[in-house]
N, C-alpha and C positions, 0 to 999 in steps of 0.2 A: 382361470389362470391369472396370476399376478406377476408377470415378468418384469423385473427391475434391472435395467441395463447398467452394467458397471463399465464394460468396454465393448468394443466391436467383437471381441472374442467370447464374452460370457455375459449372461444375465442370470440373476438369482431369484429365488421365489420361496414363499412359504409352501407348506405341504400341498401336493397336487393329488388328484385322483386319476384313475385310468381314463375317465371320461375327458380329462383335460388334454390328453396326449395328441389327439387329432388336431386340436387348436394350436398346440405347440409346434407340430410339424407344419401346419399351414402358415405359421408366423416365420418360417424359414430356418428354424433350428434343426441341426443334424444329429445332435447327441443329447442325451439326458444323463445327468450325474447326480446320484442320490447320496447325500451325506447324513441321512437320518437312519439310525438303527431301527430295524423292525421291532415292534412291540413297545415303542416309547410312549405311545398314547393309545387309549382304547378304541378311538374312532379312526385310527390310522390304517390306510390300505398297505398291504405288504409290498415289498419291492418286486416280488415275482408278478404280482398283478399289474404293476406299472410296466414291468419289462415286457409282459405279454402284449400289452397294448402298443408299446413302442416298436416291437418287432413287426406287428401288423401295419404300423405306419411307416415302416422303413427307417426307423431311427436306431442308432447305436445307443446302448444303455449300459451304465456302469454303476455298480454298488460299492460305495466307499464309506462305510458308516463311521461316524465320529461321535464320541460321547459328548453331550452338551456340557460346556464349561471346561472341557479337558482337551482342547486342541493341542496336540503335541507338535514338536518340531518335525517329527517323522511324518505326521499327518499332512502338514503343510508341504513338505517336500514331495510326498506322493501325489498330492493334489496338483501341484505345479507340473509334475511329470505327466499326469493324465491329461491336463489341458493341452500339452504339446502333442499328445498321441491321438486324442479323440478328434473326429471330424467336427469342424466348427461351423457356425457358432454353437456354443454349448449352453444348455439350460440346466442349471444346478439348483437343487432344492434341499431343504431340511424343514424343521418345524416352522421357523419364521424367516429363514434366509440368512440369519446372522452368522451361523456356522460357515456357510458357503462364502459369505463376504469376508469373514475372518481368515479362512483358508486362502482365499485369493490374495488378500492383503499381505499375508506372510510369504506366500509363494512369489509375489512380485517385489519383495523388499530389496533384493539385490539389484534389480534392473530398473526400478522407478524411484523417483524422489518421494520422500515421506509425504510431503504436502500433496503431491499428485494422487497418491494412494488414498489419503484421507478425503480429498475432494471428490474423487470418483465414488467412494463408498457413501460419503455424505449425500451426494446428489441422488444416490439410489435409496436413501433413507436409512442408512446404517451408520452407527457411531462406533468407531474403532478406538476410542480413547483407552479402553481397557487393555489393548495390545500394542499401544503406540511405542513402548520401549522395545518390544520385540521387532516391530517394523524398523525402527531406527537401527536396531542391532542386526540388520540383514535377515530378519525372519527368525532369528534364534533367541531362545530364552536367556536374558542377561541375569546377572546377579542383582539383588534388590538393594544393595548398599549404595549410599551416596558417595560420590567421588570428592565432593567439597560441600561446605555449608557456610552460609553467611547470614548476618543480621538482615541485610538488604541486598537484593540482586536487582540490577538495572539492565534491562535488555535494550541495547542501542547506545552507541557512543557518538551520536550526532549532537546538534546544538542542544536538544532537550536533555539527552542523557548526561552529557558532561556538566551542563548547568545545574541539573537537579542533584547530581553527585556532590558538586561543590557546595551547593546551598545546604545540603544535609551535613556535610563535614563542618561547615562554618557554625552550624547550630549545635552539633553533637559530635565533637572530634573523635570520640571513642568508638563510634559505630564501625562495625566490620562490614565494608561495602565492596561489592564486585560489580564491574561493568562488563557485559558480554557484547563483543562486537568483533567480527572477523576482519574488518578493514584496517589497513595500516596507515591510511591517510584520512585526515579530517578536513572538510572543505567549508569555507565561508560562502555558502551558495548564493546569498543575496548579492555578492560581488560579481556574479557571472553576467548579469545584465550590463554592468559597467565594462566588463571585458568585451562583450559583444558590441559595445558602443565605442571602443577604442580608448576608454578612460583608465582602466586598470590593466595591469599585466596578469595573466592567469596565475602565475607562480605566487602572487601575493595572496591568493585566496586558499592556499593549501598549507597545512602543517602536518607533521607526523602525529599520529594518534598518541604515541607514547609520551610526547612532550606535553600533552594536554590533560592526560589522566591525572586527577588531583592526587596530591601526596597522601599516601596511606590507603589509597583505593586500589584494589586488585583489578587487573585487566585480564580477562579470559578471552584470548584471541581465537574465537570459534564462532560458528554459526549455530543458531537455535533450530532444532528440528521440531520440537513439540513442547506443549505445556501439560503438566498434571496438577492443576490447581487444588484438587482435593487432597493431594499428597504434598503440597507445598514444594513442588519440584519442577525444574526446567530440564529438559532433555536436550543435550547438545549432539551435533553430528558425531558419529562414532559411539553413540549411546552412553556418553558420560552423563552422570546425573548430578545436578547442582541443586541443593536444598536451600530454602530461604525461610526466614520468618515473615518478611514482607517483600513484595515484588513491585517493581515499577517497569512498565512496558512502554517503550518509546523508540521503536526502530525506524520511524519515518514511514513513507509510503513507497510504492513500487511504480516506476515509470514504465508503462506498458507499451514499449515501442512496437512490439509485435501485434498490438491492437489495430494497427493501420497496415493494410496489405502493401507490401513492397517497400515500406519505410526503412526497415533495418538495412536492406541491401544498398540503399542510396544515401544514407546519412553520411555527411562529410564530403560529398561529391555531388556533381550534377546540379550545383546551386542549392542543395538542400541542407539546412543547418538547424541548430537549436541551442539556445542559451541555457537549456536545462541540463547540459552535460559539460563537464569541465574541459574535455578535449575538443568540443565543438564550438564553444563560445569564441575562440580566436578565429575560427573559420567564418563566423558571422561577420566579424569586423573586416576580414579579408574580402568577403563578398560585397559589403557595403562600400568599402573604398574603391573597389573595381567596377561598380555598377554606374553606368553613365546614362542608360536608357533601358526601357523594357518594363515588364510587370513583376512586382514584388508582392507575394502573398504572405500573410501573417495569420496563423491559425490558432484557434482556442477550442479545446474539446469540452464536453459536458463537465459540469462540476461533480464532485469536488476535485480541485487541483491545488497544488502548493503555489502560493503567491498568485492569486487570481489576476493581478494586474500585470504580471510579467509578460504575457504575450503582447499586450499593447505597449508596454515599455519598450520592447524591441522595435516596434513600429515607430514610435515617436523618436527614439534616438537615431534610428536609421534615417528617418525623414529629415531630422535636424541636420545630420551630416550631409545629406544630399542637398538640402537648402543652402548650407554654407558653401558647398562645392559648386553651386550654380546649376545643378542638373535636375532639381526637383520637378520642374515643369515637364521633363521628358520621362518621368517614371510614374507608372500606373500602380498606385498603392491600393491593395485590397485587403481588408480585415475580414477574415472568414471565421465567424464566431458561432459556436454551436448553441450558445444561450441566446436569450431574447433581449438582452440589455448590454450597453457598453460597460457599465460598472454597477455592482449590486447596491451601492449606497447612493441615492439620488442626489444628495447634497454636493457630490464631487463631479457629477456629470456635466454641468454647464462649463466648468473650467476645462474639462477634457474635450468637450465638443468644440471649443475654440481652436484647439490644436488639430482636431480631425478636419475642420474646415480650412485651417491655415495650410495644412499639408495636402489638401484635396484628396483625402483618403475615403474610399467607398466602404461603408459598413454593410456587411452581408450577414444578417442574423439567421439563426437556425440552420447554419451550414456546418455540418460535422464531417471532418476529413476521414475518409474510409479507405482510400487507396492512393498510392503514388507510383508513377512510372518515371523514374529518374532519367533514364536514357531519352525518353520522349519529352521530358519536362512537362508532364501533365499531372494534375491532381484531381481526384474525384471526391465529391462531397455528397452526403445524404442531406437533403433539404426537407425539413419537417416544420413547415410554417403552420401556425394555428389555422384551423378551418380550411385546410388544403390537403390534398392527397400527397403523401411523401413522394419525392422524386430524387433522382441523382443527376448531378451536373458535373461535367469535366471541364477544367480550366487549364489553360497553358500558363506557364510561369518562366521567368528567367532566374528568379531567386525566390526561395520559400523558407521562412522561419517557422518551424513546427513546434507546437507545444503538445507533447504526447498525452494520450489518455492515461489516467492514473487510478490505481487501485491499492488496496491494502496488500502488504506482502503475503505471499502464499501461505507461510507458516502461521500467519495471524488469521487469515480468512477461514482456515479449517480448524481453528482452535476453539476450545470451550469458552474463551474470553470474548469472542466476537459476537456482534449482533447479526441480524439477518442479512445485512448488506456487507458484512465482512470486517467492520471496524470495531475497535475495542469499545465495549459498552460501559460508559461511565456516567455518573451524575455530573451534569454540566456545571454545577457550582463548586463541588468539592473535588472533582476529578477522581473520585473513588469508584471502583468497579461496582456495578449495581448488584452483582450476585456474590462476589468474593470480597469480603471485608478487608483482607490484607493485601489487596492489589490496587494499584493506582496506574493511571496512564496520562501522558501529555504529549504534545507535539502533533505531528500530522496524522498519526495512526488512530487517534481516538475519535469518537463520534459526536462530540459536542459541536453545536452549530456555529462555530467561529471560523474566521479566516485562518487558513493553514499557512502561517508565516513565521519567520524566525522571531519577530517581535512578539507574537503570541506565545511562543515557547519561553521567551524571556519573562513574560508575565506569569506563565503557568508554573515555572520551576519553583519559585518561592511558595506558591499555594500548595503544591504537592509536598514540598519539604516541611512546611508548617503543619499540615494536616497529618502527615505520617508521624512526626514527632508527637503531636497531640495523641495519636493512637498509641504510641509506645508508652506515653504517660497516663494512659487510661482515660483520656478525655475525648469528647466529641470534637469533630472538626471545627476549627475557628477561622480558617481562611477561606475566602470566597473568590472564585474567578468570575469576572464580569464579562468575559468574552472578548477582552481587548485583543486587537490585532492592528497592525500598521502596514500600510502599503505605500512607500514613497514612489509615486508615479513620475518617472523621469520624462517629462513632456518635451524637453529640449535640453541641449547641452548647456548646463548652467542654471536650469530652473526645474523645480519639482512641485507637484501637487501632493502634499503630505496627508494622505488619508489615514485617519485614526478612528477606530470605531469598535463597538462591542456588540453584544447580543441585541438582536432586533434592529440593527442599523443605528443604534444610539451613538452619536459623536462623542468621542472620548479624547479630546486634544490634550497633549502633554503640556503644551505651552500656551500662554495667553495669546489671543488673536493679534494684539499689537506687536507681538514678537514674531510669531509665525501663524499666518492665517491659512489653515490647511485646505480651505476651499478655493484657494487661488494659487497660481504658479508663482513660487518665490525663490530668490537666490539663497536666502537663509536656509531653506529646506534642502537645497542642493549641497550647501556646505555641510549640513548635518549628515547627509547620505555619503558624501565623498570623503570627508575628513574626520567626522566624529564617530559615526556608527561603527566602522571597522575596529578602532581601538576599544570602544565599549564592548564589542563582541568578544575580542580576544582577551582583553585585560580585565573586564568586569564580569560580564555574563558567565563566561566559562570558568571564572575563579570565585564564584559565589558572592561577588559584590553586587548587590541588588539595587543599583542606581536607578531611580525612577521606576522601580518595579516592586515596591512594597505592596503586599496583598491587602485587600480589604479584610476587615476582621469582624467577627460576630462574637458575642459573649459565649464563653465555654459553659457547657452544662454539666 
C-alpha cells in the first residue's frame, strides 16, 4: 500500500491488490474509491476482487471508473459528491493515483484557493499543471483562447516591477508591456523604518499604483493564479489567460504573519507592532514615545527576509529616542535573533556593536519567535543553539517589535518556476530562469544569494532589461548582476552605517571612503537615507533613470 495523503479527508494511491485491503483498514480508512476501469492493465485485479476484500474488512467500497487522460467535468462533480457521501477518511486509487488527485483538485476548485490545491497535490507527489486552468476556472473546462497577449508580461508592480518596466521602455519604447498586480497602492517600504522612528509620516511612503505605471504600459489589476510556462501563459483569477513572448516575475515575498502562533490576533495592540506593515509602523512610534520603563523585545526570524537589517534598525532608532528622552537606563532591550550573528557581513559588525553596547542591549542568538500571547504580554521562542538540545523559553514584554517569518508567495511556491525551497530559480549573474529561456526574475522572490532590499532591485532592473533586450535582438546576455545590495543601518537619529555589499560578502561601496565610510556611523549616510534616497526611488528608479545603477557588461557573443 502506498497511501499519499492529500487532506484529512482523502489519500490517493497507485493500484492496490485485495491483499492490501486489510492494511488499508488498519490504517484507519473507512472507504475505498476506485477510479480505474477494469481491464486497463493485464496484471490488474478486478474491482469485484477488491470489493470482496473490502466487505470482509468492514469498508465501504465504490467503483467510479474514469478513462485515463479524459477526466470530464461530470467525473469531477461525481467524485466531489461521492467524497461527501462516503464514510471518511477515503482511500482512492487508480493506476498511479494521478486520476484520483486530478478529480480531487477539480472537485475542490470552488471551495479552495488554487495555490492550496496545487500545494496539497504537490506534497503528495502529483503535478496538476495540466489541469491548472480548469482548477482556476472552478473545476470547469475553459476555452483555450488567450484573453490578451503582450511582448512582455511583468508579474508584480512593486519596486522591482515598476523599475524594470521603466528600464525596458527607456531602451525600447515600442515594446508592448503589461504589468499584472491587484494592488491599488504602491509603497516605499524602506521608509517604514523611518515612520517607526518618528522621522517620516506614513502617508509620504504611499502613492497610487496608477500614477506610477510607466506611460504606454498596460496595467492588469488582477491576481495571478498560476503559470503555464510551456504555453507562454499566465492564468489570472477568474481563468483569464494572458499570453507573452517574454515574462518577468517579481511579485515580492509573503510576510507569513500566521507563522507565529497568536501573532495575527495581537498585532497593533497589547504593545505588539511591526515596521514591516504600513498601518503598524505609526504604532511603533506611538509605543516608543509612550514607553518610560520596562522590557522591549525586537525579533528577527530565520533568513531569508527582506532587508535583513530592518529588525535591528527598529531597535537602534527606538533606543536612540529613549536615550534622548532620558529613559534608556530604565528600559531592558532584548534582541531576539533566530540567526547566529548580528549582521551577515563582518566588516560592519564592529560599528554596530558600539551601538549595542551604548544602548546596553542584550543579544540573544538562535532565538526564533514561535508564539505570542498579547493579553498576557508574553512571547515564546524556540532556542536552537549549536551543540545543545532545542528548548523553548517564554519571556515577558512591555513592547515587542516583530519581524515576521517570510516565504515566497503561494502561487509562486507551487509553480513550475520555483526551486525546491519555493523561490524562482534563476542564474545569479544574468537573472534568467534556469529552465525557461524567455523568463527572468528579480527582487525578493528569486533565489540568487543576495540581500533582499530595494537597493538590490534598483541594481537588478537594468540587468534584466539589458539581457531581455539582448534576447530580443538574438544575442547572449551581456549584463551581469554582482549581487549588490544596500542596507542603511539607522544606528541613531542622525547617523547611519551604510552597508553595501555583493555576492560572498564583497564590499561594494558606491562612494569613496573619504566621502562616506560605510563601516562607520556617519551623518552623511543619514542625509542620503532621509533626503536623497526617497527622491531617487520615486523620480529615478521607478522612471527608468538608472543613476548609480548601470550594470556590469560582458562582451556579446
